[in-house]
N, C-alpha and C positions, 0 to 999 in steps of 0.2 A: 128794610123792615119798617114797621110803623111803631114809633116810640112816642113817649109822652112829650119830650122836647129834645132838641138837637144837642143841648148842652150836656145831656146825660151820656153822650158817647164816650165811653172809657176804653182806651186802647187795649187794656188787659182783657176786658170782656169781649171787645171786638175781635181780638186775637183768638179768644175761645170760640167765637162764632165761626171763624175761619177754620179752626181745628175741627169743629163739629162737622163741617161740610166735608173736610178731608176724610173724616171717619166714615161718613155716609158713602163716599166714593169707594173707600176700602171695603166696606161691608157688601156693597153691590158687586165689586169685582171678585168677591170670594164665592160664597155659596149661591148667592142670587144669580150669578152668571155661570158658575161652574156646575151648579146642581147640588142638591142636598144629598149628603152621603147616607147610605144605608148600612154600611159596615166600615170598620177601620181601614179596610183595604181601599176604600173609595176616597180617603183623605189622609191627612197627616196631623200630627199634634200641633205643628206650626199653623196649619189652617184653622184648627179649633181655637188656638190661642188668639189668632188674628181676628176671628169672629167674636170672641169674648171681649177683645180690646175695642173693636169698632162698632159693636151693636148699640152703643150708647149715643151715637151721633144725633139721632132725631130727638131723643129725650133732652140732650144738652141744648139743642137748638130751641126747644120749647121752654126750657128753664130760663134761658136768656130772655125770651119774650116776656115771661112772667116777671123776671127780675126788673126789667125796664118798665113794666106796667103799660100795656098797650091800650091806646084810646083810638079806635078806628074812626077817623073823621071822613067826611064825604070825599074830600080831595084825595086822601090816602087810599080809600077803597077804589076810587076811579083809577088811581095810579097802578094799584095791584091788578085790577082787571085789565087795564091797558097793557101791562107787562105780559100777562098771560096770553092775550090776543097777539101781541107783537111777536112772541116766540112761536105761537101757533102758526102764524103766517110765515115767519122766517124759516121754520123747520119743515114747512109743507113739502118741499122738494124731497127731503130725506124720507118723509113718511110715505110719499108716493113711490119712491125708489124701492122701499122695503115692502111695498104692497100692503101697508097697514092703514091706508087712508079711509077715514070716515069723517063725517061732518064734525064729530066730536074732537077730531084732531086739531081743528082750528082753535079750540079752547083748551088743548092739552088735557083732555079728559080721557084717562085710561087707567087700567089697573096698576100700571107702573108709576102713575102720577097721582096715586091716592093721597099723597101728603098734602098737595095744594088744596084739595077739596076739604079735607078735615081742618087744615090750617085756616082756611077762609071761614069755616064754621066756628072755629075758636074765636076768631076776631069779632064775629058778630055777637058772640056770647060775652065777650070781655066787659062791656059796659055794666052788665048785670053782676058779673063776678067782682069787678072793681067797686061797685056800689056796696056790696056786702062787706068786702074787706075794709073799705074806708070807714064803715060805721060799726064794725065789730071790734071788741076789745082783743088784746093779745091772747088772753086766756080762751075766749070764745072761738077765736080763729084757730088756735092750736087744737082745741077739742074737736072742732068741725073737721079740720084737716086730718087729724089722727083717725077720726071715725071714718072719713072717706077713704083713707089709705087702707084701713082694716077691711072695709067692704070691698075695695078695689082688689086687694090681694086674696081675701077669703073666698069671694064669689067670682071674681074676674080672672084669677090666676089658678088657684088650687084645683077646683073641679074641672076647669077647662070647658064648661058648657055655656057660660054667659056670653052670648053673641054680642051684647052691647059694648063690651070692652074689646072683643076681637083680638086678644093677645097684645093689646097696646096700639093696634092700628085703627084708632077711632077717635072721634071728637071727645067722648067721655074721658078717654085716657089722657088726651091733651089737656083737658080741664084739670085733672089731678096734678099733672106735671107743672102746669102753669101756676097753680096755687102754691106748690112747693117753692117755685122760683120767687113768687111774690113774698112768701114768708121769709125766705132767705134775705131778701132786700130789706124788709122791715125789721126783722128781729135777729137774723143770723142763726147759725147752727154751731153752738159752742162746743159740742161734744166731738166734732170732727177736728182732731188736732193735727193729724198728719195725712192730709187728703191724698197725696201722691202714693203713700204706702197702702192706703185703703183701696185706691184704684188698682194698684198692682195686684193686691191680694184678690180683689174681685175678678180681675182678668184671669188669673190662674185658676180660681174657683170655677169660673164658667167653662174654661178649657177642660178642667178635670171632669166637670159634670157631663160635658159633651163626650169625652173619652169613655167614661164609665157607661153612659147610656148606649154607646155603640158597641163597646166590648161585651157587655152583658145583655144586649138586645132589650134594654129597658124601654118600655113604651113604644115599641116598634109598630104596634097596631095603630091604625089611623085614628086620629081624634078630629072629628069634623073635617076629614079629608086631608089633614096635615100630619106630618111626622112629629114625634115627641121632641126631637132636636129643635124643630122650628117653633113649636107651641109651648114648650116648657123650659128649655134651656136658653136659647137665643131669641127671646121675645122681649118686647119693651116693658111688659108688666111683671117680669121676673123681679122679685125683691132685690136680688143681687145686682141686677142690671140697673135698677133705680138707685141703689146705694152707690154703685160705680159712677153713674151719671152725675149724682150730686157731688161726689168726691172730686171728680174731674173738673166740674165747674168751680168748686171751692178752691182748687189748686190755682186756677187762673185768677180768681178773685183776690187771692193773697199775693199775686205777682205785683211787684212794684216796677212799672215801666213808665217812661215818659210818654206823653201824648204823641202819637204818630199819625201824621196825615196819610201816609201810605197804607198803614194797617186799616185805618178808618175808611179809606176810600175802597180798598179791596173788599172789605166786609160788606159794602153796599151791593156787591154782585153775588152774594151767597145764595140768595133765592134764585137768581138766574141760573146758577150752576145746577141747582136742583131741577129746575124746569127743563134745562137743555139736556142733561145727561139721562134723565128718565123719560124723555120724549119717546113715543113709539117709533119715531124715525131714527133716533140716535142709539137708543138702548140695544137694538139687535146688532149694530155695528160694534159696540163695545163688548157685547157678549162674545162675538166672534173673535175679537182681538185677544181677550183674556183667556179664552179657551185655546187659542192657537199658541200662545207663548208657553203653555204648560208642556208643550212638546220639546222645549229647549232642554238639551241634556245637561248643560252646565248649570249648577245651582247658583253660582255667582252671577252668571249672565242672566239667568231667569229673574233673580231678585232685582238686578239693575233695570231690566226691561219692564218688570212689574212696577217698580217705584217710578221709573221714567214715564210709564203710561198714566199712572194716577196724577203725577205732577203736570203732565202735558194736558190732560183733560181739564184739570183745574185752571191752568194758565190760559188755555184756549177759550174756555167759557168766560173767564174774566175779561179777556180781550174782546170777545164778541159783545159782551155787555157794555163795553165802552161805546159801541155804536148806539145801543138803546139809550144810554144816559145822555149822549150828545143829541140824539134825535128828540128825546123828551124835553131837553133844555131848549132846543130851537122852537118846539111847539109851545112851550110856556111863554117864551119871549114874544112869539107871534100872537098868542092869545091875549097877552097884556096890551098889545098895540091895537087890538080890535075895539 
């Protein structure tokens, strides 16, 4: 990721970054791969709670970006673009195998990889956001952020017709979360005293919302082509999801751990994990795997296979990214010799 300076790498925050990517893997292995339920018979309370727990992954990732205050320099943007192209080429075989090849595949441009496009847009906006934050007083920043949050929730979440926010899947939504992360870094949030408890309560509340909406068929009519469960309960701009994301992040901020080279090194591969597992070549394979293991009759064996699958995806992506890191290191050494 692109940060203000390398000395800002804090192992507790980098551990949170790793956790956020694990949550993204979990949320994808749930309804994204298994399909969104229309009735309670299509799912379980455990799946609803799992969705409520893991839906915060992307928001937490953006909170961390805001916390560290991103300054996209020329070298950093080139490195990001090179990483995208590297994995586009590396995963080309899997894309062709699944019959999903287009020229866009070389740049990992697909609906499943929406994140990288919006994230890149956020990075390009960051200098303007940082310029305002650096020159605004605490009170002015607070008023602006609260006003933006009210607008974000009132017009972007409650009516469900503001396409600009797209239920949290947009650059505008990333801007809101980025500003929250920056505010936390500069001024903190004193009213969150027990973040772990708040996160747990939010998870239960989201699971309960999902259960009630399915049980009583609330909002089962399509909203802009999507189900209520997707656009109102388990969406990034749900106020409960935002509170859960902030609480989860605050929990890791309060952790007191010694600097860890291992944690800091693994966290460098978090973006690669996103790029790899959401690739149009890899995503269909993972969807097949997680659908297949639902046929396992033993609950214990299913849980072990599920957890093992998530861990295996994470570990495999990290190992693959070591190739990229080494390759880029060789290129930098060669470039300096020219």
